[in-house]
Structures are given as structure tokens and as C-alpha cells.
N, C-alpha and C positions, 0 to 999 in steps of 0.2 A: 370323725375317724381320720387319722393321719395316714396318708398314703404316699408311696413312692412308686412312680411309674417308670418302668425300664423295659428294655428289650427282653422278651421271653427267651429262655435258654433251654437246651435239651434237658437240663436238670429239673426243670419245672414240669416236664411232660407227664410224670406220674400223677401229679396233682391236677393238671389240666384234664387228664383222662377221667379222674373221679368227678370233677366239676361238670364235665360234659355228660358223663353217664347219668348224673342226677337230672340234668336238663332233658336228656332224652327220655328217661324213665318217668319223670314227674311233670314235665312242662310241655309247652307247645312251640317254643322258639325254634326247635329243630323238628323237622318232619321225619327224622330217622326214627325207627321203631326199636332197634336193637343197638345198645351202646357199643361203639367200636372199642377194641382193646388198645393197649399201649403201643403195640407194633403199628397198627393202622393210624393212630393219632400221630405217631412219630413220622410216618410217611407223609401224612398231610402237612405237617409242620415243615418238613424238609422241602416239599414241593413249593409251598408258598414262599419260603425264605429264598429258595433258588431263583425265584422270579422277581425278587426284590420287594415283595409286599411287606409292610410293617406287621409285626406280631408282637404285641405288648403284654406285659404283666403288671398288675397292681398288687403291691406288697404292703401289708398293714404294719403297724408299729411293732408287732411281735415277730415280724419276718415271715408271716404266712401269706400264701397266695390268696388274695381276696377276690380276684377275678382276672380274666384275660380277654383280649380283643385282637382282632386281626382284620385285614382287608384281603380281598381276593378279586379276581376278574368277575364282573357281572355276567358277561358273555365272552367267549373266546375269539370272536371275529375281530380282525385287526382294527376296524374303525371304532370299536368299543374301548380301545386301550386307554382312553382318557377317563373312563368311568370305573370306579371301584365300588364294591359292596362291602359293608362292614358287618362284622359278627362280634357279639359281646356276650360273655357268659360270666356270671357272678356266683361265687360260693354262697350256698344258702344262708349262712350266718352273716354274710355281708350285704345282703340285699336291702335296698331302701336306705343306704348310708352314703350315697354319692359316688360309689365306685364306678358304676356305668357311665356317668357323666364325665368323670375324670378320664377314664379310658377313651371315651368317644372324642373328647376335646384333644387328647394327645394324638389319636389317629387322624383327626382332621388336620392338625398341624403338620404331621409327618407327610401326609398325602399331598397337601398343598405344596410343601417344599419340594416334593419329588416331581411335581409338575402335573399331577392329576387335576382334572377340571370339574369333576362331578363325583359325588358320593351318593349311593342309594342304600336305603335300609329296606330289607325284605323281611317284614315282621310277621312271622308265623303265628297263627292263632289270634291275630289282631290284638296283641297284648297292649292293654292300656298303659302299663308301666313303661314298656319299651317305646311306645309312641310319645309319652310324656318326656322321656329322656331325650329323644331325638328332637322334639319340638323345642326343648330348652336349649339345644345347641344350634338352632336355626334351620332345622329341616322343615320342609313343607309337605303336606299330604299330596301325593301324586296319583293315587289309585287304590282300588280295592278289588280283589278277585274273590268272589263268593264261593264257598264250599270247595276249596282247592286241596284240602288235606283231610284225611279221616284218621283220627287218633284219639285214644281214650274214650271211644264210643261216641265221638262227636265229629260233625263236619265243621271244619275250621276255615275261616277266611284268612287271606293273606293281604296285608296292607303294604303299600309302597310309599316311601317318603324319600325326598331328594334334597340335596343341598349343593349349591355351586361352590366350587373351591377356587380361590384366587379370582381370576378374571372370568371364570366360568366360560360361557360360550360367546363372550363379547369381543374376544380377540382370537387370532389364530394361535395354535399351540406351537411350541418350539420343537420341531421335528428332529432336531439333532441331539436332544437330551431324553433321558428316561422320563416318562414312559413312551416317548415318541419314537425312539430307536427301534426299528424292526429287527427281530432275530434273523 
């Protein structure tokens, strides 16, 4: 599959809403139970963009949105500002075709250039496919929480995977640049 990775735009949000609705209704990547509407997805997008987090689109050769990915704060306490959490959602027709890996590699590159030092994947339902994509991009297993979500009539585990970005925790961060600059 030929893909073009670019910044997601507000024009993409209708398709993002549909892709995410499928993930909520049929998957375990998200522990939401009711798919949010376009207005809510727009607010979430704007909040992440306002804070400088990458939000990317994967577009296929026909110009259709094959998937999207973004990063967000893992936790909001200031000392966590060097750590981001990734989220990746793929259109059902594009799954298993390398879209997730392309998006994740682009996120890793963007976050490293922005000065982030760690990325964590919080994998709902302990999805083997998601863990495989993260492993292929250099993430390592860092923990499992058992029975943390109840969805589709099942207790679901949550797996954590982590990857150092740039120099990771081997050097001090630059406090004068994003993400070091405090609001």
C-alpha cells in the first residue's frame, strides 16, 4: 500500500470520527463505550494541537484516510512533560497493510525532534497486533495490568510498552525548548 503521511487537518475530522467510532464499537483499543460525535472529536483534536502534540494522517493512493495517529500527555504533572503516549487508529479496510507502522515511525520522528525523551504505548485489550507494531518500531514491554477494563462482555488487560527517544534519560533535557518550556 502506498501511503502519504501528513499533518491531520480539520477537514479530516469527519473520517476520523468514523474510524474512531468503529474502534469504540468493535474493538478494545479504546475503553470508551459510546463513540464521541464530530463536535467532541473536534474539541479533542484542537486541544492536542494547541499543546503542540503531533496529530498525523495516513492517506492512501486514492486519497482516502487510511488511519490517523497522535500523541498526548501520558500524565499532566509537569515532570512527565518529556513523556508522550501514542494513539493509532486504522480504517478497517487498511488494517494489516503497514499503516500503523508508518504512522508510528512518523510520530516517533516528530516527537524526538520536538525534544520528547520517552514514548509509551498503552495497549487496551492487550492487542497482539498493536504490540507487534510497537515491537517492530523498537518498543519494549514494560508492564501489564490485569482486568483493567470491561468491554464486550470481557475483562481486558492493559499492556504498557515504552521506547526511549533521542538520548532518552541518559542526558539532561533542554529546559529552554519545547517540551521543557513551562506554561
